[in-house]
C-alpha positions in Angstrom: 14.7 4.8 16.1 14.9 0.9 16.3 12.5 -0.8 14.6 9.5 -1.8 16.8 6.5 -4.1 16.4 3.1 -2.5 15.5 1.0 -3.1 18.8 -2.6 -4.2 18.7 -4.0 -0.9 19.3 -1.6 0.7 16.4 -2.7 -2.3 14.0 -6.5 -1.0 14.6 -5.5 2.5 13.6 -3.4 1.2 10.6 -6.5 -0.8 9.3 -8.4 2.4 9.0 -5.8 4.1 7.2 -5.3 1.2 5.0 -8.8 0.5 4.0 -9.2 4.6 3.4 -6.2 4.7 0.8 -5.5 8.5 1.7 -4.2 10.6 4.0 -6.5 11.6 7.3 -6.1 13.5 10.2 -5.9 11.9 13.8 -9.6 13.2 14.2 -11.0 11.1 11.0 -9.1 8.2 12.0 -10.8 8.3 15.4 -14.7 9.2 14.1 -13.5 5.8 11.6 -13.1 3.8 14.6 -15.7 4.7 17.1 -17.7 1.9 18.1 -15.4 -0.8 17.1 -12.5 0.2 19.7 -12.6 1.8 23.3 -10.0 4.4 22.5 -10.0 7.9 23.5 -9.2 11.0 20.8 -6.2 11.4 23.1 -5.0 7.8 22.4 -5.4 8.0 18.9 -3.2 10.8 18.7 -0.4 9.4 20.7 -0.6 6.0 18.8 -0.5 8.0 15.2 2.7 9.8 16.5 4.4 6.7 17.9 3.6 4.9 14.2 5.1 8.1 12.7 8.2 7.6 15.0 8.6 3.8 13.9 8.5 5.2 10.2 5.0 3.3 9.4 3.1 6.7 9.0 4.2 10.1 7.4 2.6 13.2 7.7 2.4 16.5 6.0 1.1 20.0 8.0 -2.1 21.7 6.9 -2.0 24.5 5.0 -4.6 26.4 6.6 -4.1 25.0 9.9 -0.8 24.2 11.3 -2.2 22.6 14.5 -3.4 19.5 11.8 -1.7 17.1 10.2 -2.5 14.6 7.5 -1.4 11.3 8.2 0.0 8.9 5.2 0.8 5.3 5.1 4.5 4.5 4.5 4.5 0.9 4.7 2.0 -1.3 3.1 -0.1 -3.9 4.9 1.9 -6.4 3.3 4.8 -5.2 4.7 3.9 -4.9 7.8 2.5 -8.5 7.9 6.1 -9.8 6.6 7.8 -8.0 9.1 5.3 -9.5 11.9 5.5 -12.8 10.6 9.3 -12.7 10.4 9.5 -11.4 13.9 7.1 -14.3 14.8 9.4 -17.0 13.4 12.3 -15.7 14.9 10.4 -15.5 18.4 8.9 -18.8 18.5 10.5 -21.1 16.0 14.3 -20.1 16.3 14.2 -18.7 12.7 13.2 -22.0 11.2 10.2 -20.7 8.8 9.9 -24.6 7.8 9.1 -25.3 11.6 6.7 -22.5 11.6 5.0 -23.4 8.6 4.8 -27.1 10.0 3.2 -26.0 13.2 0.5 -24.0 11.7 -0.4 -26.6 9.1 -0.5 -29.2 11.7 -2.6 -27.4 14.2 -5.1 -26.4 11.2 -8.2 -28.2 9.5 -7.9 -27.1 6.2 -10.5 -27.7 3.4 -9.6 -29.5 0.2 -9.8 -25.8 -1.2 -7.7 -24.6 1.2 -5.2 -27.1 0.8 -5.3 -26.5 -3.4 -4.6 -22.8 -2.6 -1.8 -23.7 -0.3 -0.2 -25.9 -3.1 -0.5 -23.3 -5.7 1.6 -21.0 -3.1 3.8 -23.6 -2.7 4.5 -23.9 -6.8 4.8 -20.1 -7.0 7.7 -20.3 -4.4 9.4 -22.9 -6.2 9.0 -20.9 -9.5 10.9 -18.0 -7.8 13.8 -19.8 -6.2 
């Protein structure tokens, strides 16, 4: 299957799994999401299946009940953020990371502390080149 982008609803499910750090069933994910989003149990199952097809989740079948799947994360949040960022830059800035960064920085009001943090990040980037 071609690499597809994670949808906002799928991202909400992934947030639960990343936060927990352990394999969860769709019922466990649903319980942790209740009150935060208006998603049915069936929709949670459908989205978790899609995430599995995209290679973002894996699963094992419960040894006591073959109808129960325990889903685990295959891609870290950082990996997914990098992929999402790369696609964003390709879509809106013709692949130019420089133009994307410039647009984001020019539209933001940053504190002195935030500016220092960004300078440190830029220095780290120079060191890894």
